PDB file of the backbone (N, CA, C, O) and the ligand in Angstrom, with CONECT records:
HET     ZN  A 101       1
ATOM      1  N   UNK A   1      -4.313 -40.428 146.410  1.00  0.00           N
ATOM      2  CA  UNK A   1      -3.430 -40.679 145.271  1.00  0.00           C
ATOM      3  C   UNK A   1      -2.855 -39.345 144.782  1.00  0.00           C
ATOM      4  O   UNK A   1      -3.592 -38.402 144.494  1.00  0.00           O
ATOM      5  N   UNK A   2      -1.527 -39.290 144.697  1.00  0.00           N
ATOM      6  CA  UNK A   2      -0.892 -38.081 144.191  1.00  0.00           C
ATOM      7  C   UNK A   2      -0.690 -38.212 142.674  1.00  0.00           C
ATOM      8  O   UNK A   2      -0.141 -39.196 142.180  1.00  0.00           O
ATOM      9  N   UNK A   3      -1.143 -37.207 141.975  1.00  0.00           N
ATOM     10  CA  UNK A   3      -1.011 -37.245 140.518  1.00  0.00           C
ATOM     11  C   UNK A   3       0.287 -36.574 140.074  1.00  0.00           C
ATOM     12  O   UNK A   3       0.552 -35.431 140.445  1.00  0.00           O
ATOM     13  N   UNK A   4       1.081 -37.264 139.295  1.00  0.00           N
ATOM     14  CA  UNK A   4       2.245 -36.601 138.722  1.00  0.00           C
ATOM     15  C   UNK A   4       1.841 -35.431 137.862  1.00  0.00           C
ATOM     16  O   UNK A   4       0.832 -35.502 137.161  1.00  0.00           O
ATOM     17  N   UNK A   5       2.609 -34.345 137.896  1.00  0.00           N
ATOM     18  CA  UNK A   5       2.229 -33.184 137.120  1.00  0.00           C
ATOM     19  C   UNK A   5       2.371 -33.420 135.615  1.00  0.00           C
ATOM     20  O   UNK A   5       1.891 -32.629 134.802  1.00  0.00           O
ATOM     21  N   UNK A   6       3.032 -34.510 135.261  1.00  0.00           N
ATOM     22  CA  UNK A   6       3.229 -34.796 133.856  1.00  0.00           C
ATOM     23  C   UNK A   6       2.001 -35.446 133.220  1.00  0.00           C
ATOM     24  O   UNK A   6       1.910 -35.563 131.998  1.00  0.00           O
ATOM     25  N   UNK A   7       1.042 -35.874 134.080  1.00  0.00           N
ATOM     26  CA  UNK A   7      -0.151 -36.504 133.528  1.00  0.00           C
ATOM     27  C   UNK A   7      -1.105 -35.424 133.061  1.00  0.00           C
ATOM     28  O   UNK A   7      -1.533 -34.580 133.848  1.00  0.00           O
ATOM     29  N   UNK A   8      -1.437 -35.451 131.783  1.00  0.00           N
ATOM     30  CA  UNK A   8      -2.364 -34.453 131.256  1.00  0.00           C
ATOM     31  C   UNK A   8      -3.413 -35.168 130.371  1.00  0.00           C
ATOM     32  O   UNK A   8      -3.239 -36.325 129.988  1.00  0.00           O
ATOM     33  N   UNK A   9      -4.466 -34.465 130.073  1.00  0.00           N
ATOM     34  CA  UNK A   9      -5.494 -35.010 129.157  1.00  0.00           C
ATOM     35  C   UNK A   9      -4.907 -35.229 127.797  1.00  0.00           C
ATOM     36  O   UNK A   9      -4.268 -34.325 127.259  1.00  0.00           O
ATOM     37  N   UNK A  10      -5.096 -36.397 127.211  1.00  0.00           N
ATOM     38  CA  UNK A  10      -4.560 -36.671 125.868  1.00  0.00           C
ATOM     39  C   UNK A  10      -5.325 -35.952 124.778  1.00  0.00           C
ATOM     40  O   UNK A  10      -4.886 -35.914 123.629  1.00  0.00           O
ATOM     41  N   UNK A  11      -6.463 -35.383 125.126  1.00  0.00           N
ATOM     42  CA  UNK A  11      -7.277 -34.699 124.105  1.00  0.00           C
ATOM     43  C   UNK A  11      -6.929 -33.231 124.034  1.00  0.00           C
ATOM     44  O   UNK A  11      -6.693 -32.697 122.950  1.00  0.00           O
ATOM     45  N   UNK A  12      -6.892 -32.558 125.200  1.00  0.00           N
ATOM     46  CA  UNK A  12      -6.689 -31.127 125.200  1.00  0.00           C
ATOM     47  C   UNK A  12      -5.454 -30.673 125.990  1.00  0.00           C
ATOM     48  O   UNK A  12      -5.151 -29.482 126.072  1.00  0.00           O
ATOM     49  N   UNK A  13      -4.741 -31.670 126.577  1.00  0.00           N
ATOM     50  CA  UNK A  13      -3.483 -31.454 127.278  1.00  0.00           C
ATOM     51  C   UNK A  13      -3.615 -30.537 128.480  1.00  0.00           C
ATOM     52  O   UNK A  13      -2.667 -29.839 128.839  1.00  0.00           O
ATOM     53  N   UNK A  14      -4.793 -30.534 129.109  1.00  0.00           N
ATOM     54  CA  UNK A  14      -4.996 -29.805 130.337  1.00  0.00           C
ATOM     55  C   UNK A  14      -4.669 -30.708 131.528  1.00  0.00           C
ATOM     56  O   UNK A  14      -4.534 -31.923 131.383  1.00  0.00           O
ATOM     57  N   UNK A  15      -4.546 -30.097 132.697  1.00  0.00           N
ATOM     58  CA  UNK A  15      -4.290 -30.858 133.922  1.00  0.00           C
ATOM     59  C   UNK A  15      -5.528 -31.654 134.285  1.00  0.00           C
ATOM     60  O   UNK A  15      -6.647 -31.335 133.884  1.00  0.00           O
ATOM     61  N   UNK A  16      -5.277 -32.738 135.087  1.00  0.00           N
ATOM     62  CA  UNK A  16      -6.359 -33.593 135.500  1.00  0.00           C
ATOM     63  C   UNK A  16      -6.532 -33.473 137.017  1.00  0.00           C
ATOM     64  O   UNK A  16      -5.565 -33.229 137.739  1.00  0.00           O
ATOM     65  N   UNK A  17      -7.741 -33.643 137.484  1.00  0.00           N
ATOM     66  CA  UNK A  17      -8.036 -33.595 138.904  1.00  0.00           C
ATOM     67  C   UNK A  17      -8.727 -34.920 139.318  1.00  0.00           C
ATOM     68  O   UNK A  17      -9.582 -35.437 138.598  1.00  0.00           O
ATOM     69  N   UNK A  18      -8.342 -35.443 140.470  1.00  0.00           N
ATOM     70  CA  UNK A  18      -8.972 -36.667 140.915  1.00  0.00           C
ATOM     71  C   UNK A  18     -10.424 -36.376 141.345  1.00  0.00           C
ATOM     72  O   UNK A  18     -10.701 -35.424 142.074  1.00  0.00           O
ATOM     73  N   UNK A  19     -11.325 -37.228 140.866  1.00  0.00           N
ATOM     74  CA  UNK A  19     -12.747 -37.052 141.171  1.00  0.00           C
ATOM     75  C   UNK A  19     -13.306 -38.425 141.478  1.00  0.00           C
ATOM     76  O   UNK A  19     -13.558 -39.220 140.572  1.00  0.00           O
ATOM     77  N   UNK A  20     -13.505 -38.709 142.793  1.00  0.00           N
ATOM     78  CA  UNK A  20     -13.932 -40.053 143.201  1.00  0.00           C
ATOM     79  C   UNK A  20     -13.008 -41.108 142.614  1.00  0.00           C
ATOM     80  O   UNK A  20     -11.810 -41.093 142.898  1.00  0.00           O
ATOM     81  N   UNK A  21     -13.520 -42.010 141.816  1.00  0.00           N
ATOM     82  CA  UNK A  21     -12.649 -43.071 141.265  1.00  0.00           C
ATOM     83  C   UNK A  21     -12.263 -42.771 139.834  1.00  0.00           C
ATOM     84  O   UNK A  21     -11.893 -43.678 139.089  1.00  0.00           O
ATOM     85  N   UNK A  22     -12.342 -41.503 139.435  1.00  0.00           N
ATOM     86  CA  UNK A  22     -11.977 -41.133 138.092  1.00  0.00           C
ATOM     87  C   UNK A  22     -11.045 -39.924 138.111  1.00  0.00           C
ATOM     88  O   UNK A  22     -10.806 -39.314 139.153  1.00  0.00           O
ATOM     89  N   UNK A  23     -10.525 -39.596 136.924  1.00  0.00           N
ATOM     90  CA  UNK A  23      -9.789 -38.354 136.767  1.00  0.00           C
ATOM     91  C   UNK A  23     -10.611 -37.454 135.870  1.00  0.00           C
ATOM     92  O   UNK A  23     -11.092 -37.877 134.819  1.00  0.00           O
ATOM     93  N   UNK A  24     -10.767 -36.215 136.289  1.00  0.00           N
ATOM     94  CA  UNK A  24     -11.552 -35.263 135.516  1.00  0.00           C
ATOM     95  C   UNK A  24     -10.618 -34.230 134.903  1.00  0.00           C
ATOM     96  O   UNK A  24      -9.795 -33.625 135.590  1.00  0.00           O
ATOM     97  N   UNK A  25     -10.762 -34.045 133.611  1.00  0.00           N
ATOM     98  CA  UNK A  25      -9.958 -33.043 132.910  1.00  0.00           C
ATOM     99  C   UNK A  25     -10.432 -31.658 133.265  1.00  0.00           C
ATOM    100  O   UNK A  25     -11.630 -31.376 133.238  1.00  0.00           O
ATOM    101  N   UNK A  26      -9.492 -30.787 133.600  1.00  0.00           N
ATOM    102  CA  UNK A  26      -9.835 -29.410 133.945  1.00  0.00           C
ATOM    103  C   UNK A  26     -10.163 -28.574 132.716  1.00  0.00           C
ATOM    104  O   UNK A  26     -10.710 -27.476 132.819  1.00  0.00           O
ATOM    105  N   UNK A  27      -9.815 -29.118 131.540  1.00  0.00           N
ATOM    106  CA  UNK A  27     -10.030 -28.347 130.314  1.00  0.00           C
ATOM    107  C   UNK A  27     -11.348 -28.737 129.653  1.00  0.00           C
ATOM    108  O   UNK A  27     -12.244 -27.909 129.482  1.00  0.00           O
ATOM    109  N   UNK A  28     -11.450 -30.030 129.280  1.00  0.00           N
ATOM    110  CA  UNK A  28     -12.615 -30.436 128.517  1.00  0.00           C
ATOM    111  C   UNK A  28     -13.620 -31.248 129.345  1.00  0.00           C
ATOM    112  O   UNK A  28     -14.656 -31.672 128.833  1.00  0.00           O
ATOM    113  N   UNK A  29     -13.306 -31.457 130.617  1.00  0.00           N
ATOM    114  CA  UNK A  29     -14.216 -32.107 131.566  1.00  0.00           C
ATOM    115  C   UNK A  29     -14.442 -33.597 131.295  1.00  0.00           C
ATOM    116  O   UNK A  29     -15.333 -34.209 131.886  1.00  0.00           O
ATOM    117  N   UNK A  30     -13.633 -34.180 130.401  1.00  0.00           N
ATOM    118  CA  UNK A  30     -13.756 -35.613 130.197  1.00  0.00           C
ATOM    119  C   UNK A  30     -13.388 -36.329 131.508  1.00  0.00           C
ATOM    120  O   UNK A  30     -12.564 -35.852 132.289  1.00  0.00           O
ATOM    121  N   UNK A  31     -14.021 -37.477 131.719  1.00  0.00           N
ATOM    122  CA  UNK A  31     -13.709 -38.308 132.883  1.00  0.00           C
ATOM    123  C   UNK A  31     -12.963 -39.557 132.422  1.00  0.00           C
ATOM    124  O   UNK A  31     -13.429 -40.280 131.541  1.00  0.00           O
ATOM    125  N   UNK A  32     -11.812 -39.799 133.019  1.00  0.00           N
ATOM    126  CA  UNK A  32     -11.025 -40.964 132.695  1.00  0.00           C
ATOM    127  C   UNK A  32     -11.090 -41.959 133.833  1.00  0.00           C
ATOM    128  O   UNK A  32     -10.919 -41.578 134.991  1.00  0.00           O
ATOM    129  N   UNK A  33     -11.334 -43.220 133.535  1.00  0.00           N
ATOM    130  CA  UNK A  33     -11.442 -44.207 134.588  1.00  0.00           C
ATOM    131  C   UNK A  33     -10.068 -44.517 135.210  1.00  0.00           C
ATOM    132  O   UNK A  33      -9.030 -44.370 134.566  1.00  0.00           O
ATOM    133  N   UNK A  34     -10.094 -44.947 136.470  1.00  0.00           N
ATOM    134  CA  UNK A  34      -8.888 -45.432 137.110  1.00  0.00           C
ATOM    135  C   UNK A  34      -9.071 -46.941 137.351  1.00  0.00           C
ATOM    136  O   UNK A  34      -9.951 -47.362 138.102  1.00  0.00           O
ATOM    137  N   UNK A  35      -8.239 -47.719 136.712  1.00  0.00           N
ATOM    138  CA  UNK A  35      -8.358 -49.174 136.779  1.00  0.00           C
ATOM    139  C   UNK A  35      -7.160 -49.728 137.554  1.00  0.00           C
ATOM    140  O   UNK A  35      -6.007 -49.515 137.181  1.00  0.00           O
ATOM    141  N   UNK A  36      -7.465 -50.448 138.648  1.00  0.00           N
ATOM    142  CA  UNK A  36      -6.396 -51.031 139.452  1.00  0.00           C
ATOM    143  C   UNK A  36      -5.360 -49.962 139.863  1.00  0.00           C
ATOM    144  O   UNK A  36      -4.161 -50.236 139.914  1.00  0.00           O
ATOM    145  N   UNK A  37      -5.839 -48.763 140.151  1.00  0.00           N
ATOM    146  CA  UNK A  37      -4.952 -47.705 140.621  1.00  0.00           C
ATOM    147  C   UNK A  37      -4.228 -46.970 139.534  1.00  0.00           C
ATOM    148  O   UNK A  37      -3.468 -46.042 139.808  1.00  0.00           O
ATOM    149  N   UNK A  38      -4.448 -47.367 138.310  1.00  0.00           N
ATOM    150  CA  UNK A  38      -3.759 -46.687 137.202  1.00  0.00           C
ATOM    151  C   UNK A  38      -4.761 -45.930 136.339  1.00  0.00           C
ATOM    152  O   UNK A  38      -5.739 -46.510 135.867  1.00  0.00           O
ATOM    153  N   UNK A  39      -4.522 -44.638 136.133  1.00  0.00           N
ATOM    154  CA  UNK A  39      -5.436 -43.857 135.286  1.00  0.00           C
ATOM    155  C   UNK A  39      -5.329 -44.331 133.807  1.00  0.00           C
ATOM    156  O   UNK A  39      -4.237 -44.501 133.264  1.00  0.00           O
ATOM    157  N   UNK A  40      -6.497 -44.532 133.201  1.00  0.00           N
ATOM    158  CA  UNK A  40      -6.552 -44.958 131.830  1.00  0.00           C
ATOM    159  C   UNK A  40      -6.811 -43.726 130.942  1.00  0.00           C
ATOM    160  O   UNK A  40      -7.948 -43.302 130.732  1.00  0.00           O
ATOM    161  N   UNK A  41      -5.697 -43.178 130.433  1.00  0.00           N
ATOM    162  CA  UNK A  41      -5.796 -41.927 129.657  1.00  0.00           C
ATOM    163  C   UNK A  41      -5.931 -42.199 128.182  1.00  0.00           C
ATOM    164  O   UNK A  41      -5.088 -41.817 127.370  1.00  0.00           O
ATOM    165  N   UNK A  42      -7.013 -42.867 127.862  1.00  0.00           N
ATOM    166  CA  UNK A  42      -7.296 -43.158 126.462  1.00  0.00           C
ATOM    167  C   UNK A  42      -8.573 -42.415 126.050  1.00  0.00           C
ATOM    168  O   UNK A  42      -9.612 -42.560 126.694  1.00  0.00           O
ATOM    169  N   UNK A  43      -8.490 -41.616 124.969  1.00  0.00           N
ATOM    170  CA  UNK A  43      -9.729 -40.860 124.552  1.00  0.00           C
ATOM    171  C   UNK A  43     -10.912 -41.777 124.354  1.00  0.00           C
ATOM    172  O   UNK A  43     -12.049 -41.380 124.612  1.00  0.00           O
ATOM    173  N   UNK A  44     -10.672 -43.000 123.899  1.00  0.00           N
ATOM    174  CA  UNK A  44     -11.765 -43.918 123.661  1.00  0.00           C
ATOM    175  C   UNK A  44     -12.424 -44.430 124.936  1.00  0.00           C
ATOM    176  O   UNK A  44     -13.546 -44.934 124.909  1.00  0.00           O
ATOM    177  N   UNK A  45     -11.719 -44.295 126.045  1.00  0.00           N
ATOM    178  CA  UNK A  45     -12.245 -44.749 127.364  1.00  0.00           C
ATOM    179  C   UNK A  45     -12.802 -43.603 128.183  1.00  0.00           C
ATOM    180  O   UNK A  45     -13.373 -43.812 129.253  1.00  0.00           O
ATOM    181  N   UNK A  46     -12.635 -42.402 127.680  1.00  0.00           N
ATOM    182  CA  UNK A  46     -13.072 -41.235 128.442  1.00  0.00           C
ATOM    183  C   UNK A  46     -14.601 -41.081 128.335  1.00  0.00           C
ATOM    184  O   UNK A  46     -15.233 -41.487 127.359  1.00  0.00           O
ATOM    185  N   UNK A  47     -15.148 -40.480 129.382  1.00  0.00           N
ATOM    186  CA  UNK A  47     -16.585 -40.210 129.409  1.00  0.00           C
ATOM    187  C   UNK A  47     -16.802 -38.726 129.319  1.00  0.00           C
ATOM    188  O   UNK A  47     -16.263 -37.962 130.119  1.00  0.00           O
ATOM    189  N   UNK A  48     -17.578 -38.316 128.364  1.00  0.00           N
ATOM    190  CA  UNK A  48     -17.890 -36.893 128.236  1.00  0.00           C
ATOM    191  C   UNK A  48     -19.058 -36.543 129.117  1.00  0.00           C
ATOM    192  O   UNK A  48     -20.021 -37.307 129.189  1.00  0.00           O
ATOM    193  N   UNK A  49     -19.008 -35.414 129.790  1.00  0.00           N
ATOM    194  CA  UNK A  49     -20.168 -34.989 130.602  1.00  0.00           C
ATOM    195  C   UNK A  49     -21.382 -34.753 129.726  1.00  0.00           C
ATOM    196  O   UNK A  49     -21.262 -34.299 128.588  1.00  0.00           O
ATOM    197  N   UNK A  50     -22.572 -35.070 130.271  1.00  0.00           N
ATOM    198  CA  UNK A  50     -23.797 -34.948 129.514  1.00  0.00           C
ATOM    199  C   UNK A  50     -24.023 -33.536 129.014  1.00  0.00           C
ATOM    200  O   UNK A  50     -24.652 -33.336 127.975  1.00  0.00           O
ATOM    201  N   UNK A  51     -23.510 -32.545 129.755  1.00  0.00           N
ATOM    202  CA  UNK A  51     -23.779 -31.160 129.394  1.00  0.00           C
ATOM    203  C   UNK A  51     -23.095 -30.780 128.068  1.00  0.00           C
ATOM    204  O   UNK A  51     -23.451 -29.792 127.426  1.00  0.00           O
ATOM    205  N   UNK A  52     -22.093 -31.604 127.676  1.00  0.00           N
ATOM    206  CA  UNK A  52     -21.396 -31.270 126.434  1.00  0.00           C
ATOM    207  C   UNK A  52     -21.774 -32.205 125.308  1.00  0.00           C
ATOM    208  O   UNK A  52     -21.199 -32.135 124.223  1.00  0.00           O
ATOM    209  N   UNK A  53     -22.759 -33.102 125.558  1.00  0.00           N
ATOM    210  CA  UNK A  53     -23.134 -34.077 124.557  1.00  0.00           C
ATOM    211  C   UNK A  53     -23.932 -33.391 123.459  1.00  0.00           C
ATOM    212  O   UNK A  53     -24.352 -34.042 122.503  1.00  0.00           O
TER     213      UNK A  53
HETATM  214 ZN    ZN A 101      -9.214 -32.537 128.270  1.00  0.00          ZN2+
END
């Protein structure tokens, strides 16, 4: 899957990187789910890494 460069994290506006079936923010490390091939860039749906909890 090619990510458009216009897709950024809605929280910190950093670039996103594909990670398995999710998108990982390069800034805050939030993980956004990909549902039916579409990234769900909603802060409420994001998963924060345990290391930042
Ligand atoms: Zn972010």
